[in-house]
MIKE-263953 format. One record per residue (C-alpha): residue number from 1; residue in one letter; x, y, z. Coordinates in nm, 3 decimals, padded with zeros to 5 digits. Layout:
<pos:NUM	code:a	px:X	py:Y	pz:Z>
...
% end
This chain:
<pos:1	code:x	px:16.258	py:09.561	pz:16.671>
<pos:2	code:x	px:16.298	py:09.569	pz:16.292>
<pos:3	code:x	px:16.038	py:09.633	pz:16.027>
<pos:4	code:x	px:16.030	py:09.269	pz:15.909>
<pos:5	code:x	px:15.650	py:09.273	pz:15.946>
<pos:6	code:x	px:15.632	py:09.453	pz:15.611>
<pos:7	code:x	px:15.536	py:09.246	pz:15.311>
<pos:8	code:x	px:15.722	py:09.223	pz:14.981>
<pos:9	code:x	px:15.818	py:09.519	pz:14.768>
<pos:10	code:x	px:15.552	py:09.417	pz:14.517>
<pos:11	code:x	px:15.281	py:09.431	pz:14.783>
<pos:12	code:x	px:15.406	py:09.769	pz:14.906>
<pos:13	code:x	px:15.390	py:09.901	pz:14.549>
<pos:14	code:x	px:15.037	py:09.760	pz:14.510>
<pos:15	code:x	px:14.921	py:09.931	pz:14.830>
<pos:16	code:x	px:15.056	py:10.266	pz:14.714>
<pos:17	code:x	px:14.928	py:10.226	pz:14.358>
<pos:18	code:x	px:14.577	py:10.114	pz:14.452>
<pos:19	code:x	px:14.530	py:10.382	pz:14.717>
<pos:20	code:x	px:14.662	py:10.643	pz:14.473>
<pos:21	code:x	px:14.415	py:10.526	pz:14.208>
<pos:22	code:x	px:14.130	py:10.539	pz:14.458>
<pos:23	code:x	px:14.220	py:10.891	pz:14.569>
<pos:24	code:x	px:14.248	py:10.988	pz:14.202>
<pos:25	code:x	px:13.886	py:10.887	pz:14.151>
<pos:26	code:x	px:13.793	py:11.090	pz:14.459>
<pos:27	code:x	px:13.961	py:11.398	pz:14.313>
<pos:28	code:x	px:13.809	py:11.340	pz:13.971>
<pos:29	code:x	px:13.473	py:11.401	pz:14.134>
<pos:30	code:x	px:13.592	py:11.676	pz:14.370>
<pos:31	code:x	px:13.724	py:11.877	pz:14.075>
<pos:32	code:x	px:13.431	py:11.800	pz:13.845>
<pos:33	code:x	px:13.226	py:12.112	pz:13.937>
<pos:34	code:x	px:13.522	py:12.338	pz:13.854>
<pos:35	code:x	px:13.565	py:12.204	pz:13.501>
<pos:36	code:x	px:13.190	py:12.184	pz:13.445>
<pos:37	code:x	px:13.120	py:12.523	pz:13.604>
<pos:38	code:x	px:13.077	py:12.721	pz:13.279>
<pos:39	code:x	px:12.794	py:12.476	pz:13.192>
<pos:40	code:x	px:12.649	py:12.446	pz:13.544>
<pos:41	code:x	px:12.649	py:12.821	pz:13.607>
<pos:42	code:x	px:12.471	py:12.888	pz:13.279>
<pos:43	code:x	px:12.213	py:12.614	pz:13.342>
<pos:44	code:x	px:12.133	py:12.685	pz:13.708>
<pos:45	code:x	px:12.199	py:13.060	pz:13.693>
<pos:46	code:x	px:12.408	py:13.165	pz:13.996>
<pos:47	code:x	px:12.683	py:13.423	pz:14.046>
<pos:48	code:x	px:13.057	py:13.395	pz:14.123>
<pos:49	code:x	px:12.998	py:13.421	pz:14.497>
<pos:50	code:x	px:12.784	py:13.106	pz:14.473>
<pos:51	code:x	px:13.066	py:12.937	pz:14.278>
<pos:52	code:x	px:13.297	py:13.004	pz:14.570>
<pos:53	code:x	px:13.034	py:12.885	pz:14.817>
<pos:54	code:x	px:13.011	py:12.546	pz:14.645>
<pos:55	code:x	px:13.384	py:12.496	pz:14.683>
<pos:56	code:x	px:13.377	py:12.623	pz:15.041>
<pos:57	code:x	px:13.095	py:12.386	pz:15.137>
<pos:58	code:x	px:13.280	py:12.074	pz:15.023>
<pos:59	code:x	px:13.602	py:12.193	pz:15.185>
<pos:60	code:x	px:13.425	py:12.244	pz:15.518>
<pos:61	code:x	px:13.275	py:11.897	pz:15.543>
<pos:62	code:x	px:13.589	py:11.743	pz:15.389>
<pos:63	code:x	px:13.796	py:11.903	pz:15.666>
<pos:64	code:x	px:13.562	py:11.802	pz:15.948>
<pos:65	code:x	px:13.548	py:11.447	pz:15.817>
<pos:66	code:x	px:13.929	py:11.430	pz:15.796>
<pos:67	code:x	px:13.965	py:11.561	pz:16.151>
<pos:68	code:x	px:13.723	py:11.305	pz:16.294>
<pos:69	code:x	px:13.789	py:10.999	pz:16.079>
<pos:70	code:x	px:14.170	py:11.024	pz:16.087>
<pos:71	code:x	px:14.185	py:11.034	pz:16.464>
<pos:72	code:x	px:13.920	py:10.764	pz:16.501>
<pos:73	code:x	px:14.104	py:10.522	pz:16.272>
<pos:74	code:x	px:14.429	py:10.570	pz:16.467>
<pos:75	code:x	px:14.246	py:10.512	pz:16.796>
<pos:76	code:x	px:14.059	py:10.200	pz:16.680>
<pos:77	code:x	px:14.336	py:10.062	pz:16.460>
<pos:78	code:x	px:14.091	py:10.009	pz:16.173>
<pos:79	code:x	px:14.187	py:10.160	pz:15.840>
<pos:80	code:x	px:14.088	py:09.942	pz:15.544>
<pos:81	code:x	px:13.716	py:09.937	pz:15.620>
<pos:82	code:x	px:13.713	py:10.316	pz:15.659>
<pos:83	code:x	px:13.854	py:10.365	pz:15.309>
<pos:84	code:x	px:13.613	py:10.112	pz:15.158>
<pos:85	code:x	px:13.298	py:10.258	pz:15.315>
<pos:86	code:x	px:13.400	py:10.617	pz:15.236>
<pos:87	code:x	px:13.471	py:10.527	pz:14.872>
<pos:88	code:x	px:13.127	py:10.374	pz:14.825>
<pos:89	code:x	px:12.963	py:10.674	pz:14.993>
<pos:90	code:x	px:13.127	py:10.931	pz:14.766>
<pos:91	code:x	px:13.010	py:10.737	pz:14.460>
<pos:92	code:x	px:12.651	py:10.772	pz:14.578>
<pos:93	code:x	px:12.700	py:11.145	pz:14.639>
<pos:94	code:x	px:12.827	py:11.192	pz:14.284>
<pos:95	code:x	px:12.496	py:11.062	pz:14.148>
<pos:96	code:x	px:12.314	py:11.315	pz:14.367>
<pos:97	code:x	px:12.529	py:11.598	pz:14.226>
<pos:98	code:x	px:12.432	py:11.503	pz:13.873>
<pos:99	code:x	px:12.064	py:11.495	pz:13.963>
<pos:100	code:x	px:12.065	py:11.846	pz:14.115>
<pos:101	code:x	px:11.820	py:12.087	pz:13.949>
<pos:102	code:x	px:11.869	py:12.381	pz:14.186>
<pos:103	code:x	px:12.169	py:12.546	pz:14.347>
<pos:104	code:x	px:12.059	py:12.438	pz:14.695>
<pos:105	code:x	px:12.041	py:12.071	pz:14.598>
<pos:106	code:x	px:12.383	py:12.091	pz:14.436>
<pos:107	code:x	px:12.517	py:12.261	pz:14.749>
<pos:108	code:x	px:12.373	py:11.988	pz:14.971>
<pos:109	code:x	px:12.524	py:11.715	pz:14.754>
<pos:110	code:x	px:12.869	py:11.873	pz:14.777>
<pos:111	code:x	px:12.838	py:11.899	pz:15.156>
<pos:112	code:x	px:12.765	py:11.525	pz:15.172>
<pos:113	code:x	px:13.047	py:11.458	pz:14.927>
<pos:114	code:x	px:13.296	py:11.623	pz:15.162>
<pos:115	code:x	px:13.174	py:11.405	pz:15.450>
<pos:116	code:x	px:13.231	py:11.093	pz:15.241>
<pos:117	code:x	px:13.569	py:11.188	pz:15.097>
<pos:118	code:x	px:13.742	py:11.374	pz:15.379>
<pos:119	code:x	px:13.871	py:11.073	pz:15.571>
<pos:120	code:x	px:14.010	py:10.885	pz:15.274>
<pos:121	code:x	px:14.347	py:11.058	pz:15.241>
<pos:122	code:x	px:14.450	py:11.066	pz:15.610>
<pos:123	code:x	px:14.371	py:10.696	pz:15.649>
<pos:124	code:x	px:14.539	py:10.610	pz:15.318>
<pos:125	code:x	px:14.855	py:10.788	pz:15.435>
<pos:126	code:x	px:14.846	py:10.589	pz:15.759>
<pos:127	code:x	px:14.824	py:10.265	pz:15.560>
<pos:128	code:x	px:15.121	py:10.369	pz:15.347>
<pos:129	code:x	px:15.330	py:10.465	pz:15.652>
<pos:130	code:x	px:15.258	py:10.125	pz:15.807>
<pos:131	code:x	px:15.337	py:09.922	pz:15.495>
<pos:132	code:x	px:15.622	py:10.104	pz:15.316>
<pos:133	code:x	px:15.990	py:10.116	pz:15.416>
<pos:134	code:x	px:16.082	py:10.452	pz:15.579>
<pos:135	code:x	px:16.353	py:10.526	pz:15.322>
<pos:136	code:x	px:16.084	py:10.538	pz:15.050>
<pos:137	code:x	px:15.827	py:10.717	pz:15.266>
<pos:138	code:x	px:15.839	py:11.058	pz:15.096>
<pos:139	code:x	px:15.806	py:10.917	pz:14.745>
<pos:140	code:x	px:15.539	py:10.665	pz:14.847>
<pos:141	code:x	px:15.326	py:10.925	pz:15.022>
<pos:142	code:x	px:15.373	py:11.161	pz:14.729>
<pos:143	code:x	px:15.250	py:10.898	pz:14.485>
<pos:144	code:x	px:14.964	py:10.802	pz:14.716>
<pos:145	code:x	px:14.834	py:11.156	pz:14.743>
<pos:146	code:x	px:14.935	py:11.315	pz:14.413>
<pos:147	code:x	px:14.977	py:11.068	pz:14.127>
<pos:148	code:x	px:14.623	py:10.941	pz:14.090>
<pos:149	code:x	px:14.460	py:11.260	pz:14.213>
<pos:150	code:x	px:14.635	py:11.472	pz:13.953>
<pos:151	code:x	px:14.643	py:11.236	pz:13.657>
<pos:152	code:x	px:14.273	py:11.164	pz:13.702>
<pos:153	code:x	px:14.147	py:11.469	pz:13.892>
<pos:154	code:x	px:14.342	py:11.739	pz:13.711>
<pos:155	code:x	px:14.460	py:11.590	pz:13.378>
<pos:156	code:x	px:14.192	py:11.344	pz:13.268>
<pos:157	code:x	px:13.899	py:11.520	pz:13.435>
<pos:158	code:x	px:13.896	py:11.846	pz:13.235>
<pos:159	code:x	px:13.944	py:11.664	pz:12.906>
<pos:160	code:x	px:13.680	py:11.399	pz:12.968>
<pos:161	code:x	px:13.427	py:11.612	pz:13.155>
<pos:162	code:x	px:13.432	py:11.904	pz:12.911>
<pos:163	code:x	px:13.395	py:11.656	pz:12.624>
<pos:164	code:x	px:13.103	py:11.484	pz:12.800>
<pos:165	code:x	px:12.936	py:11.820	pz:12.870>
<pos:166	code:x	px:12.974	py:11.927	pz:12.508>
<pos:167	code:x	px:12.857	py:11.589	pz:12.376>
<pos:168	code:x	px:12.572	py:11.524	pz:12.623>
<pos:169	code:x	px:12.540	py:11.746	pz:12.931>
<pos:170	code:x	px:12.717	py:11.825	pz:13.258>
<pos:171	code:x	px:12.495	py:11.589	pz:13.458>
<pos:172	code:x	px:12.627	py:11.287	pz:13.270>
<pos:173	code:x	px:12.977	py:11.381	pz:13.384>
<pos:174	code:x	px:12.878	py:11.338	pz:13.749>
<pos:175	code:x	px:12.704	py:11.008	pz:13.681>
<pos:176	code:x	px:13.005	py:10.858	pz:13.503>
<pos:177	code:x	px:13.247	py:10.991	pz:13.769>
<pos:178	code:x	px:13.083	py:10.768	pz:14.031>
<pos:179	code:x	px:13.134	py:10.426	pz:13.872>
<pos:180	code:x	px:13.513	py:10.369	pz:13.903>
<pos:181	code:x	px:13.506	py:10.426	pz:14.279>
<pos:182	code:x	px:13.292	py:10.117	pz:14.326>
<pos:183	code:x	px:13.559	py:09.910	pz:14.151>
<pos:184	code:x	px:13.849	py:10.037	pz:14.363>
<pos:185	code:x	px:13.646	py:09.991	pz:14.682>
<pos:186	code:x	px:13.606	py:09.622	pz:14.597>
<pos:187	code:x	px:13.976	py:09.585	pz:14.511>
<pos:188	code:x	px:14.082	py:09.747	pz:14.839>
<pos:189	code:x	px:13.854	py:09.515	pz:15.035>
<pos:190	code:x	px:13.972	py:09.200	pz:14.859>
<pos:191	code:x	px:14.345	py:09.261	pz:14.806>
<pos:192	code:x	px:14.468	py:09.475	pz:15.097>
<pos:193	code:x	px:14.519	py:09.361	pz:15.456>
<pos:194	code:x	px:14.451	py:09.565	pz:15.766>
<pos:195	code:x	px:14.798	py:09.721	pz:15.813>
<pos:196	code:x	px:14.997	py:09.639	pz:16.126>
<pos:197	code:x	px:15.103	py:09.892	pz:16.386>
<pos:198	code:x	px:15.438	py:10.066	pz:16.349>
<pos:199	code:x	px:15.636	py:09.789	pz:16.516>
<pos:200	code:x	px:15.966	py:09.977	pz:16.506>
<pos:201	code:x	px:15.818	py:10.241	pz:16.738>
<pos:202	code:x	px:15.641	py:10.011	pz:16.984>
<pos:203	code:x	px:15.921	py:10.039	pz:17.242>
<pos:204	code:x	px:15.857	py:10.414	pz:17.270>
<pos:205	code:x	px:15.542	py:10.563	pz:17.427>
<pos:206	code:x	px:15.308	py:10.724	pz:17.176>
<pos:207	code:x	px:15.336	py:11.103	pz:17.167>
<pos:208	code:x	px:15.029	py:11.284	pz:17.300>
<pos:209	code:x	px:14.827	py:11.507	pz:17.069>
<pos:210	code:x	px:14.914	py:11.806	pz:17.287>
<pos:211	code:x	px:15.284	py:11.736	pz:17.236>
<pos:212	code:x	px:15.230	py:11.673	pz:16.866>
<pos:213	code:x	px:15.061	py:12.005	pz:16.802>
<pos:214	code:x	px:15.319	py:12.194	pz:17.002>
<pos:215	code:x	px:15.581	py:12.075	pz:16.753>
<pos:216	code:x	px:15.720	py:12.358	pz:16.539>
<pos:217	code:x	px:15.700	py:12.162	pz:16.214>
<pos:218	code:x	px:15.339	py:12.061	pz:16.276>
<pos:219	code:x	px:15.241	py:12.422	pz:16.344>
<pos:220	code:x	px:15.423	py:12.552	pz:16.035>
<pos:221	code:x	px:15.281	py:12.275	pz:15.817>
<pos:222	code:x	px:14.931	py:12.363	pz:15.939>
<pos:223	code:x	px:14.985	py:12.728	pz:15.847>
<pos:224	code:x	px:15.130	py:12.634	pz:15.507>
<pos:225	code:x	px:14.830	py:12.405	pz:15.453>
<pos:226	code:x	px:14.594	py:12.699	pz:15.501>
<pos:227	code:x	px:14.782	py:12.899	pz:15.239>
<pos:228	code:x	px:14.842	py:12.634	pz:14.976>
<pos:229	code:x	px:14.504	py:12.463	pz:15.005>
<pos:230	code:x	px:14.362	py:12.810	pz:14.946>
<pos:231	code:x	px:14.586	py:12.843	pz:14.640>
<pos:232	code:x	px:14.457	py:12.515	pz:14.497>
<pos:233	code:x	px:14.087	py:12.560	pz:14.557>
<pos:234	code:x	px:14.090	py:12.918	pz:14.429>
<pos:235	code:x	px:14.266	py:12.797	pz:14.114>
<pos:236	code:x	px:14.020	py:12.512	pz:14.062>
<pos:237	code:x	px:13.719	py:12.733	pz:14.122>
<pos:238	code:x	px:13.816	py:13.041	pz:13.921>
<pos:239	code:x	px:14.090	py:12.962	pz:13.669>
<pos:240	code:x	px:13.845	py:12.796	pz:13.424>
<pos:241	code:x	px:13.620	py:13.102	pz:13.445>
<pos:242	code:x	px:13.916	py:13.341	pz:13.404>
<pos:243	code:x	px:14.040	py:13.153	pz:13.098>
<pos:244	code:x	px:13.701	py:13.149	pz:12.928>
<pos:245	code:x	px:13.557	py:13.486	pz:13.031>
<pos:246	code:x	px:13.867	py:13.709	pz:13.057>
<pos:247	code:x	px:14.121	py:13.547	pz:12.824>
<pos:248	code:x	px:13.848	py:13.445	pz:12.577>
<pos:249	code:x	px:13.954	py:13.084	pz:12.529>
<pos:250	code:x	px:13.690	py:12.836	pz:12.420>
<pos:251	code:x	px:13.589	py:12.551	pz:12.652>
<pos:252	code:x	px:13.809	py:12.298	pz:12.474>
<pos:253	code:x	px:14.122	py:12.514	pz:12.505>
<pos:254	code:x	px:14.043	py:12.583	pz:12.868>
<pos:255	code:x	px:14.012	py:12.210	pz:12.926>
<pos:256	code:x	px:14.354	py:12.142	pz:12.773>
<pos:257	code:x	px:14.523	py:12.418	pz:12.974>
<pos:258	code:x	px:14.369	py:12.289	pz:13.297>
<pos:259	code:x	px:14.470	py:11.936	pz:13.200>
<pos:260	code:x	px:14.830	py:12.058	pz:13.183>
<pos:261	code:x	px:14.810	py:12.112	pz:13.558>
<pos:262	code:x	px:14.714	py:11.751	pz:13.611>
<pos:263	code:x	px:14.996	py:11.624	pz:13.392>
<pos:264	code:x	px:15.244	py:11.840	pz:13.584>
<pos:265	code:x	px:15.125	py:11.722	pz:13.924>
<pos:266	code:x	px:15.105	py:11.361	pz:13.812>
<pos:267	code:x	px:15.467	py:11.360	pz:13.698>
<pos:268	code:x	px:15.575	py:11.555	pz:14.003>
<pos:269	code:x	px:15.391	py:11.329	pz:14.247>
<pos:270	code:x	px:15.688	py:11.093	pz:14.270>
<pos:271	code:x	px:15.963	py:11.328	pz:14.151>
<pos:272	code:x	px:15.918	py:11.614	pz:14.399>
<pos:273	code:x	px:15.893	py:11.398	pz:14.716>
<pos:274	code:x	px:16.176	py:11.177	pz:14.586>
<pos:275	code:x	px:16.396	py:11.487	pz:14.549>
<pos:276	code:x	px:16.305	py:11.577	pz:14.907>
<pos:277	code:x	px:16.405	py:11.225	pz:15.020>
<pos:278	code:x	px:16.751	py:11.297	pz:14.881>
<pos:279	code:x	px:16.814	py:11.669	pz:14.940>
<pos:280	code:x	px:16.572	py:11.745	pz:15.223>
<pos:281	code:x	px:16.212	py:11.854	pz:15.278>
<pos:282	code:x	px:16.285	py:12.220	pz:15.361>
<pos:283	code:x	px:16.466	py:12.334	pz:15.042>
<pos:284	code:x	px:16.209	py:12.159	pz:14.825>
<pos:285	code:x	px:15.922	py:12.324	pz:15.014>
<pos:286	code:x	px:16.077	py:12.670	pz:14.966>
<pos:287	code:x	px:16.166	py:12.627	pz:14.598>
<pos:288	code:x	px:15.833	py:12.491	pz:14.479>
<pos:289	code:x	px:15.634	py:12.744	pz:14.679>
<pos:290	code:x	px:15.819	py:13.023	pz:14.497>
<pos:291	code:x	px:15.768	py:12.841	pz:14.166>
<pos:292	code:x	px:15.392	py:12.860	pz:14.224>
<pos:293	code:x	px:15.403	py:13.234	pz:14.145>
<pos:294	code:x	px:15.445	py:13.184	pz:13.772>
<pos:295	code:x	px:15.104	py:13.020	pz:13.723>
<pos:296	code:x	px:14.872	py:13.311	pz:13.817>
<pos:297	code:x	px:15.111	py:13.573	pz:13.677>
<pos:298	code:x	px:15.148	py:13.383	pz:13.350>
<pos:299	code:x	px:14.772	py:13.337	pz:13.316>
<pos:300	code:x	px:14.719	py:13.711	pz:13.357>
<pos:301	code:x	px:15.009	py:13.859	pz:13.166>
<pos:302	code:x	px:15.148	py:13.613	pz:12.910>
<pos:303	code:x	px:14.982	py:13.663	pz:12.571>
<pos:304	code:x	px:15.219	py:13.474	pz:12.343>
<pos:305	code:x	px:15.215	py:13.117	pz:12.216>
<pos:306	code:x	px:14.953	py:12.890	pz:12.367>
<pos:307	code:x	px:15.223	py:12.621	pz:12.396>
<pos:308	code:x	px:15.438	py:12.851	pz:12.608>
<pos:309	code:x	px:15.138	py:12.934	pz:12.826>
<pos:310	code:x	px:15.081	py:12.561	pz:12.870>
<pos:311	code:x	px:15.446	py:12.528	pz:12.977>
<pos:312	code:x	px:15.396	py:12.807	pz:13.233>
<pos:313	code:x	px:15.095	py:12.621	pz:13.370>
<pos:314	code:x	px:15.295	py:12.295	pz:13.377>
<pos:315	code:x	px:15.593	py:12.429	pz:13.572>
<pos:316	code:x	px:15.390	py:12.658	pz:13.798>
<pos:317	code:x	px:15.176	py:12.368	pz:13.912>
<pos:318	code:x	px:15.488	py:12.183	pz:14.025>
<pos:319	code:x	px:15.391	py:12.338	pz:14.359>
<pos:320	code:x	px:15.139	py:12.055	pz:14.392>
<pos:321	code:x	px:15.423	py:11.808	pz:14.453>
<pos:322	code:x	px:15.483	py:11.943	pz:14.805>
<pos:323	code:x	px:15.129	py:11.877	pz:14.931>
<pos:324	code:x	px:15.188	py:11.527	pz:15.072>
<pos:325	code:x	px:15.505	py:11.660	pz:15.236>
<pos:326	code:x	px:15.343	py:11.930	pz:15.450>
<pos:327	code:x	px:15.016	py:11.743	pz:15.497>
<pos:328	code:x	px:15.158	py:11.408	pz:15.604>
<pos:329	code:x	px:15.529	py:11.331	pz:15.561>
<pos:330	code:x	px:15.688	py:11.616	pz:15.759>
<pos:331	code:x	px:15.438	py:11.604	pz:16.050>
<pos:332	code:x	px:15.466	py:11.224	pz:16.079>
<pos:333	code:x	px:15.846	py:11.232	pz:16.065>
<pos:334	code:x	px:15.863	py:11.517	pz:16.313>
<pos:335	code:x	px:15.644	py:11.358	pz:16.580>
<pos:336	code:x	px:15.538	py:10.991	pz:16.560>
<pos:337	code:x	px:15.452	py:10.783	pz:16.250>
<pos:338	code:x	px:15.185	py:10.601	pz:16.453>
<pos:339	code:x	px:14.988	py:10.927	pz:16.452>
<pos:340	code:x	px:15.003	py:10.957	pz:16.073>
<pos:341	code:x	px:14.625	py:10.952	pz:16.015>
<pos:342	code:x	px:14.557	py:11.186	pz:16.306>
<pos:343	code:x	px:14.827	py:11.435	pz:16.205>
<pos:344	code:x	px:14.729	py:11.425	pz:15.838>
<pos:345	code:x	px:14.364	py:11.475	pz:15.929>
<pos:346	code:x	px:14.447	py:11.767	pz:16.157>
<pos:347	code:x	px:14.684	py:11.944	pz:15.915>
<pos:348	code:x	px:14.457	py:11.877	pz:15.618>
<pos:349	code:x	px:14.154	py:11.979	pz:15.823>
<pos:350	code:x	px:14.314	py:12.305	pz:15.930>
<pos:351	code:x	px:14.402	py:12.381	pz:15.569>
<pos:352	code:x	px:14.056	py:12.292	pz:15.444>
<pos:353	code:x	px:13.862	py:12.480	pz:15.714>
<pos:354	code:x	px:14.065	py:12.801	pz:15.721>
<pos:355	code:x	px:14.182	py:12.788	pz:15.361>
<pos:356	code:x	px:13.952	py:12.573	pz:15.154>
<pos:357	code:x	px:13.633	py:12.704	pz:15.314>
<pos:358	code:x	px:13.708	py:13.073	pz:15.345>
<pos:359	code:x	px:13.930	py:13.143	pz:15.045>
<pos:360	code:x	px:13.695	py:13.050	pz:14.756>
<pos:361	code:x	px:13.413	py:13.246	pz:14.919>
<pos:362	code:x	px:13.642	py:13.549	pz:14.962>
<pos:363	code:x	px:13.783	py:13.504	pz:14.612>
<pos:364	code:x	px:13.433	py:13.481	pz:14.467>
<pos:365	code:x	px:13.326	py:13.802	pz:14.637>
<pos:366	code:x	px:13.647	py:13.969	pz:14.518>
<pos:367	code:x	px:13.579	py:13.847	pz:14.163>
<pos:368	code:x	px:13.229	py:13.994	pz:14.168>
<pos:369	code:x	px:13.364	py:14.326	pz:14.300>
<pos:370	code:x	px:13.700	py:14.362	pz:14.124>
<pos:371	code:x	px:13.685	py:14.115	pz:13.834>
<pos:372	code:x	px:13.812	py:13.765	pz:13.773>
<pos:373	code:x	px:14.176	py:13.871	pz:13.799>
<pos:374	code:x	px:14.133	py:13.918	pz:14.175>
<pos:375	code:x	px:14.140	py:13.545	pz:14.259>
<pos:376	code:x	px:14.466	py:13.506	pz:14.066>
<pos:377	code:x	px:14.628	py:13.788	pz:14.265>
<pos:378	code:x	px:14.511	py:13.613	pz:14.579>
<pos:379	code:x	px:14.687	py:13.295	pz:14.456>
<pos:380	code:x	px:15.012	py:13.488	pz:14.405>
<pos:381	code:x	px:15.003	py:13.627	pz:14.758>
<pos:382	code:x	px:14.925	py:13.290	pz:14.915>
<pos:383	code:x	px:15.219	py:13.104	pz:14.764>
<pos:384	code:x	px:15.460	py:13.388	pz:14.846>
<pos:385	code:x	px:15.372	py:13.374	pz:15.216>
<pos:386	code:x	px:15.396	py:12.992	pz:15.211>
<pos:387	code:x	px:15.754	py:13.015	pz:15.081>
<pos:388	code:x	px:15.846	py:13.250	pz:15.365>
<pos:389	code:x	px:15.701	py:13.012	pz:15.626>
<pos:390	code:x	px:15.880	py:12.714	pz:15.472>
<pos:391	code:x	px:16.214	py:12.873	pz:15.568>
<pos:392	code:x	px:16.121	py:12.805	pz:15.930>
<pos:393	code:x	px:16.084	py:12.427	pz:15.892>
<pos:394	code:x	px:16.324	py:12.189	pz:16.064>
<pos:395	code:x	px:16.460	py:11.919	pz:15.836>
<pos:396	code:x	px:16.296	py:11.579	pz:15.884>
<pos:397	code:x	px:16.403	py:11.361	pz:15.587>
<pos:398	code:x	px:16.556	py:11.039	pz:15.733>
<pos:399	code:x	px:16.837	py:11.014	pz:15.476>
<pos:400	code:x	px:16.939	py:11.377	pz:15.522>
<pos:401	code:x	px:16.934	py:11.350	pz:15.901>
<pos:402	code:x	px:17.140	py:11.030	pz:15.884>
<pos:403	code:x	px:17.401	py:11.203	pz:15.667>
<pos:404	code:x	px:17.415	py:11.496	pz:15.907>
<pos:405	code:x	px:17.456	py:11.263	pz:16.206>
<pos:406	code:x	px:17.729	py:11.070	pz:16.028>
<pos:407	code:x	px:17.904	py:11.393	pz:15.932>
<pos:408	code:x	px:17.877	py:11.526	pz:16.288>
<pos:409	code:x	px:18.007	py:11.195	pz:16.426>
<pos:410	code:x	px:18.301	py:11.203	pz:16.189>
<pos:411	code:x	px:18.382	py:11.560	pz:16.280>
<pos:412	code:x	px:18.367	py:11.474	pz:16.652>
<pos:413	code:x	px:18.593	py:11.173	pz:16.606>
<pos:414	code:x	px:18.842	py:11.384	pz:16.411>
<pos:415	code:x	px:18.840	py:11.650	pz:16.686>
<pos:416	code:x	px:18.915	py:11.386	pz:16.949>
% end
C-alpha cells in the first residue's frame, strides 16, 4: 500500500512549520528561567544548588509526561487534541511562574510546567511521521523539534527576556511568554487534521514495546539522550551565571552570547538532519558530538575577541542539530514508525529523568563546591562519552540503506 493518504507538499510543510513554531514557544518558556536567573536569584535569594533544582524539577515532570502522553496518544490514535490541550496548559503555568514570590512557589510552577509541556514533542513527532514523506523525514523532524525551539527558545528568548527584565522586571517576561502559545493552539485546532495511521506499514504487525526497547539503536539513543540532555540543561542553567559571574560580562553581552546558541541551532535544525538524510545518521551523530567540546572549553579558556567567542559558541552548539535524530528519527526508523510518539516519549523521558533531572542538581552542587567552571567541565565529559556511544549505532537513514542495498545487489549480480 502506498503513502497516497498524505496531503499536498504545502500541507506537509504547514504541519511541520506550525508544530515547530508551537514547540518554539514551549522552549521560550522552558528556557526563560535560565536567562532571567541573574535577576530571579537576586530577587528571591537562593543558591546555585537551588538553581539546579529548578531545572531538575521541570525535567522530571517533563519526562514523566512524555513517557505517559506519548504512549497514550499512540494507543488511542489521538494526537491533535493532546497538543492543543497541552499548549493551553503551559500558557497558564507561565503566568504562575511570573507570579511566584518565593522559591517554593516558583518550584511548584515549574513542576506543573513540565507536566503540561512534556507530551508536546513526542506527539508532534508522531504527527510529522504520519504526514511527511519518508525521504524528508530527518529534515522534517529536525525542523519540527529544533527550528522553532532554538530560534525562539535560544536566540530570541535571551535577547527579549533580558531586555524585558532590564526595562521592567523578570516577572513580566513570564507573563508575555504565555500569550503566543494560545494563538498556536487555536491554529493547530483549526488548520490541522487528526493524522492518519502509517498506512504503508499496516500489512506488518506492530512491533511490541519489549521488542522495541531490545533494539540496539533504541538502547544507544536512550543512553545518548541521558548524556546530551544533561549537556543542554547544564548549559542553560549555568552558562549565563558563568558568563556574568566568572567571565565578568554584563547581562546584555551574556544575552547576545546565549542568543548565538539559538541562531546556531535554528540554522542547524534543517541542515544537520538533512546532511544525515544524505550521508547517514551515524557519522553525523559522531561528528557533532565531538564538535560540542569547543563550547565549554571556549567559554573557559578563550579570552580574545568577543566575536570569535561568539563564533565558538555558534559552532559548538551545532551539537543541538542531532537531538531530533537520537530522540525520534533513529528509534522510529530502527523499529516501527507507528510507535513514533511512544519511542520519542521513552527516549526523551529517559534522557530527561536520568540526565535532565540529576545533572543540573549535581552540577549546581559542584558549582557551589568547586566554582562555576565545574558545570562546564561536566558538559565536556558528557559530549565526549556521547561521541563514543554514537560509534555503536547502526545506520538507519532510508536513502543510505537504499544505496547500500543497490550496491550490494549490483555486486551480487556482477559476481554471478
